[in-house]
N, C-alpha and C positions, 0 to 999 in steps of 0.2 A: 629635279631628281627624285626616285621612287622611293617609296615607305619601307624599304629595308633598312632593317638596325648594322649600323657600321661591324666590321669584323671586329676589330679590339671589344665591344661594347656586346657582342655576344660571348668571346674569352670569357670577358670579368664575369656576366651572369650567370655561365655555365659553374664559372668558379663558388659562387654566390648563394647561388638559387639551389633551395633542396627539392626534393622530392616530395609533392603532396600529397601522395596515397602509396596504398600498396604494400608490399614487403620491405621496400626500402626507404619508406616515409623517413623522413627528417634529414635521411642523406643526401650529401652536397653534389650536385649532379654529376659534377667532375669525377668524384668517387664510385658513381654507381660501377657495378664489376660488369665485365663484358659480356658475361652470359646470359644478364637480366635485358641488356640492351640489345644484343643478340634473338630474343627473346620476342620484345617488343618490333624489331625489325621484321619477323617473323609473323608477328600476329595483326601488325599495322601499330604506326606509332599513334600516339594520340593527337587531335585536332589542335591547330593552333600554335600559339608559344610554346609551350609545353614540348610538342612532339619536334619543333624545327631545334629547341636546344638539344633536345634526346638526339636526335639526327647527327646533330653535332657531335656532338661526345661521340657518339657511335663510331662513324667518321674518323677521328679524333686517335683513338685508341685502335681501330680496326688498320690503321694505318701508319703505327705505331710513331705517333707524334705529340704523344703524352707532356715531351719535354716543351710542348709550345706555352705548356699552363705553368711551370715552373716560375718565372719570373710574374705573372700576374700572381699566382699565391702566395707570394714574397710579401706584396703592399699589403 
């Protein structure tokens, strides 16, 4: 098996992890505004795990799938 993080774990992480820097420092990744995520998409996502997490949040919001996170956030 590859070293990829399972999808449910990624979704859980983006509902718990906070932005470590910048204008939205301390904001839960899933709560970042789409405009901020679009800016990263244009400028380049950060390297590593944070970039993967931000890309995931961006895709979820872009595709109108925010409801996927509701059951995770209730836990």
